[in-house]
N, C-alpha and C positions, 0 to 999 in steps of 0.2 A: 578078692575086690575089684570086680568088672567097674572099668569107669567108661568104657566105650559103648555111648549111646542111650545114657541113665541118665538121671536126676542127680548123683552123685558129684560133689563139688570138690576140687583141687583147691586149696589155700596158700597163697603166695605172700609173704610177707616181705616188704620191699619193691618198688615197682619202676626201678631203675631202668638200665639196659640191659641187666644179666634176665629180670625179670621178663623184659620186651623179648627177649630171643628166647626164652623158653616159651613164650606163648605163641613163636613160630610152631613149636611142635605141637604143644597144645590145641591149636586151629587143627593142623593137619590130622588130630584124629578124633576132634571135635571132642575136647573133653572141657568141662565148665569150670571156669576160673574165678577166683575173687581174691582181688588184690588189694593190699593194705600198703599206703603212703603219704607222707604227713606232704607232700607237695601236691596242689593241685591241678598240676601241670607235668606230671610224672610222665615218662615216657612210656609207661603202661596204660595209661589211663583209659584211652580209645582201644585197646586190644583185647583186655579183659573181659569177661562177659558181666564181671560187677566189678565196680572199682569203690573203696572207701577211703575218703582223706583222715590221716588220724595218726598220733605219733607211735613210732614202733619200740619206744621202750617204755613208754605207759603201762603198768599193768593190766588196769580195766580194758582200756583200749583193745590190747592185744588179746584177752582173755576174752571178752565181747564179740572179736571179731573171729575168733577162730570155733566160737561153740557151736556155729551149723556146718561148717567143713568136716569133710570124710577123712581127708590126708592134707597136713598143714607143711610146709616146706620154707626155705628163707631164699632169700639172692645177697641178702647181708647179712653179716652178724650181729652188728649192734641192733639189738631187739631186746625184749623182756623175758629172760628164760623162767623166771619165776610163773609167770603167765604160761607160758609152755609146758612146764611141769604139772601143773594144775590140770591143762586140759588133756596131756598125756593120761593123768589119770583117772579121767573122766572117759577116755575111751576115746578121745582123738588120735588117729596114730598122725606122730611128730616124727618129720625125719628133717635133717640130722637131729637124733636124739639129746634133750636138753640138758646130760649130764655132761654130753662130750661138749657140747656148744659152750659151755659154761667154763669147759678146760681150754678152748682154744679162744674164746675169748679175750683172756687174759694171758700175755705172750708169759709171764712168770711162772704161772701155772703149768703153760706149754711147754718150757724149758724143763722145769721137775719132771714133767711127764716120759720126755725122752732118757733124761736120767733112771728114772725108775724101770723102764722097759728095755734099757743099754740100746738106745737108739741114738748114735753119735751124732753130736751137734757141738757148735762153738762152747767153751766157757764161758762161763756169765754171773754176775753178782748181782743180787737185787737188792734196789732199795725202799724205803719205805717214803721218802720225798727228795726233792734235788737239794734242800740242806744238808741232809745225810751224804749224799754223795761229795757235796761240795767240801764239807768236812775230810771226808778221806782225802780228798786232793789236796787240800791244805796242808794237813799232815805229812804229805810225800808219801801215803800211803797206796798211791794210785798216780799213774803217769799218763801223760798223751802218746799218742792219739787212742780212743775206744769207740765204739758204737753204742750209743744211749738208745734206746727204744720204750716210749712211754708205754706203760704194761696192759693199759685197754685204748678201746678204739684208734688207731692206727689203722691208715690203711694207704694203697696206693705213692706210698713215700711220705705221708705224711706222722708224723711219731718216729720217725726214724733219723738219725743225724749221726755222721762222724766228727768226732769232737775232736779239735785239736789245740784247744788253748782256752784261757778261762775267759775269754771273751765269749766263743761261744758258748760255755758252759753255762753263763748268765742269761743266754738268751732260750735257754730250754724251758718245757712246760714245768712247773712245780710239784707234780703231782706222783703218783706211786710210778717206776720204772726199775728197769735193770739195762747193765752197759752189759756187753759182749770184748771179748779179745777183738783184737783187727784177723780177721781169716784171710791169709794170703791166698786167694784163690783164681784157679785160673777162667773158670766158666762159673754164670749163672744157670743151671738145669732147672727143669719142672719135670714131674709126671702126673698125669691125672689118672686116678684110681678108681673103680667104680664097684659099690659092693652091694648085693642082694639079700633079704633079710635073712634067708638061710646060710649066708658065707659066699656063694659065688662071686670071685673077682675077676675084672678085667682092667688092663691099662692100657693107656693110649702110648705111642711111640715118645722117647724122652726127646724134650723140646729144648732149646734155648734160647734163651734172652739175653740182648741186648740193651743196656741201660743208657738215661739222658744222663750227662757226665754230672749235672748240678741238681738237676730236678729231683733225683733219684727215682724216675718212672722208668717203666720199661717202653723203650720205644720201638723194638723189632723182637719177633718172635720168631723163630726158623725152626723146622720141620722137617727131618730128623734133627740134631743134635748133631754138630761137626765134631765127632767127641770119637777115642777108640772103641773098640766092643767090649774093651775091658770096663773101661768107665760105664757103658750103657747098661752092661749086665750090672753093676753095683749100684746103679744109679734104679734099677726096677727091683733089684733085690730088697735094696732101703724102703724104697716106696710102699712098696706090697708089705714090709713089715708095719710100716708106721700105721698103714691103713689097717691091717689084722688088728694091731694092738689097742686102737681105738674102738675098733667094733662099729664104725660107724657105717650107716645107711644112706646110699647117693654117691656123690662123687665125693671124693676128698682131694684137691689139688695141692702137693706136695712140692715146696720150693726146696730146693738143694745147691750145695755150694760144690765143684768140682775141684780138688785139692790136688797136692803132689802125687805120685805113684797110684792116679787113676782112685784116690779114695774118695769118700762121698759123706757129706755132714747135711744134717737137716737144718735149715733154716726156720722155715716155719710151715703151717698148714691153712688151707682153706679150705671151708666145709661146704662147699657149694661149686658151682658154674664159676670156672676163673677165665680171666683174660688169657692166660697162657694157652686155652685150649677152643678160641675162636675161629684158629686154621681150621677147624675140625668140621665147620658146617660145609664150607666147600672141598678140605680136601680127605677127608675120613668118609669112609662106607657108613658109621654111625656119628652122627654131633655130638658133641659134651650134653647140651641140653635134652636130646630127645634120649640120651643115655641114661640122662640124670631122672630124667620119666620113668624110664623100664625101671631102674631101681626102687624107687620110691613107691610105685605102684605094682611092686615085684611080679614084675613081668621078664621074658627072659633076656637078656642083656643081648647087646649087638656086635658086631664084628668092628675091632676099634683100629685096624689097618690102614693105612693110607692110602689112597687112589694114585697121587701123587707128590710131589713136593709141594710144600707152602710155607709162605713166608707171612706176617702179620706185621701191619705198622699201625699202631695208636693215632689216632687224629686227636691231637689237645690243642687249647686253645692257645693262641699265641701271644707270644709276651710282649706286651704293651697294649693289648685289645683287650675289652670288656664291655659287654650289652647285648642286645640282638644277633643271633649269627648270621654269618656268612661263608659260605664253602666256596671260596675264590679258587679258579680253576679246575672244578669237579670234573667240566665238560672234555678237558686235556687229559683225564685221566682215564675217563670212561673210551676215549679211542684206543688203549691200550688193550693187547688181547689178556687175557686172566688176569685182568686186575677187576675186583669186588669191591665197592665200596659199601658199608654199613652205618649208617648215621642214625644217633641213638635218639632224637626227638627234644634234644635241650635247646630251650629257646632262646637261652643266654647264656653267651662265652667266658672265660676268663681265664686268665694266664694257667696253662699245664692241664685244665679240666679237661676231663676225659667228654670228649663230643663223637667218636666214632672211630672205626677202625677201616684197615682198607687191609682184604686177604688177597696176596697174589698166587698162584697156581701155575707151576710150568714142571714141566720132565724134571730140569736142571735144578736143583738148588740154588746154586750157582748165579744161573740167569736170573730167578726170582728174587734174589737179593738186591741184583742191580738194579731190577724195576721198583723193589721197594723203595730204595734210596731215591730213583725220580721222583716216585708218587712223593715221597716226603719233601721233598724239594719244590714240587711243584703246586701240589692242592694245600692252600693257607686257611686256619681257621682264624679269622677273624670278626670283628665287628662290622657292620653295616654303616 
């Protein structure tokens, strides 16, 4: 299916920052796009050819949106899968495939998938509600600490908590959930894999994520990861095995734990462009967004090697500020060589909301990391 200079349309469910950055590549290739998002001020609104405001989780809205596109993809997992299944049955090409998305949307199904496919992951237990979990704790059959995850709708640190006490247990959401054993990991890693319809796969270098100590959000992503050759090999092998098992078309970001003896555990996956791949816009020969397009449009996959080392800094709303956003001191970071800010176009900030990112490119990773810390300390996301 040739999308270049034709009337064929690519549909995108979700109009946030990932969709906006995907549109960088569709604009470059003159691909007609249609975007659905619930917000009238979504970052994608002015960059897409057609923008539709509507509920991503509503069957009829998603179905009506997708009826007149040729290929349909996502930039967020929280979408109506039943509508995607019907569209696929009626001939619309949908990537990621709806049955795969249905598994990934539910963390309990994800964990069972890893067991069924002999993919190493942390031990877990499923609970139909928080009350069932509380009963097990009260009986003494489960002890603190443990990791609690909401079965559905968790993202960016939301829906995940380390539980160390009865008080913290009381604060959790009431629904379907799982708990995982506390993994004594050395580092959190990620490998982004991309797959074409006929099975060709490529992977980006292993990256390392550094997290905010309390918000459970990524602060920095470093490429390449500072790990041993053995750990790198194991991470890539597990990521490719995971992508092959899912059989998904497009990008699959595989989040990993590095544990003792350079062994690897899969944490979870995301079937779309991912925060851990933003460095690739400046640091890679083919950025993750173009690569996703290549895969879902069945085009030759691009080179994934890095041109230089890169560090990505997430720009999130400063604690204590909410309202119209102000990027304080952005002029100061623009004076630093190799510093490239990306502002997502969200009009309102709030504490820890993702508002943008900054990539630092430098031949030396250690130098890029030092500059990244300076950027984080200098550029403040506050309200006017």
